N, C-alpha and C positions, 0 to 999 in steps of 0.2 A: 504494499500499501504506499509507497514512497510518493512523496508529492500530493497524499490524501488531503481532501479538502473537505471540510464537512459541509454539505448542502442546508441550506436554513430549511427548505420543506421535510428533511428526512434527518435532521440530524441536528444536535445542539451541541457547541464547542464551550468547555470551560477551561479558563487557563490558569495555572497558579501563579499568586505574586511573584512577578519577576518574569511571568511568560514560560520558564524552562520545560513545564509540563503542562501537555493539553489533553484533557479527557473529551474525547467525542463521543457523546453518547447517543446512539442510534436509536430510531424507531423500532426496532424490533427489542429493544432492552440491552444489547449488548454495548460494551463501552472499549473504544480503541484508543489506548493511551500511546501517546507521542513525546518524545523528549528529544535534546539537541545532543550534539556529540559533545562529550567531556573534553576539557581541555587538554592537549596532549602531556602537558607538565604536571598533569594532576595524578599519572601513574594508576588509573582504575584499569582493573583486570575485568570488573565485571560488577552486576547490581544484585541485590538481593529484594524480591519484593514481598512486601508483608502486609498481605488484605485479605478480605472476604468479600464476596459479591453476592448479593442476594438477588439474583435475576428472578425472571418471570418463571420459569420452570425448574430453577433448581438453584442450590444454594453452592457456590464454586471457593473453597479454601484456596488460596494462593501464598500461604504463607510462606511455603518451602521453595518457590521457583526463583531459580538463580539465572540471571541470563548473562550473556558476554558481553564485553564492554560495546560492541559493534552494533548492538541491537539498538535502534531506535524506535521501537514500537512493539506493543503486548496487547492481543487481543481478549477480552473477559467476555 
C-alpha cells in the first residue's frame, strides 16, 4: 500500500501529534497504520507493537508483533 491515500468517502485518517504516525480507519473497520522511516542515525533494528484491536468480528491482540525497521505499515 505504498503511497496509500485515505479517500474521504471510505476512510478517516487520524494523525499523531507531530504527524509521525497515521491511523487510516477504513469503512470495513480495518485500520492501516503508517509511519515514516526512522533517521539512519537512530540505529533502530525494528519495532514492537503493543496493542489490542476490537474489530467488528474479532478481537485481535497484537502485543507480540515485531516489525523490521524497513516496515512502514501494518494492517489491523
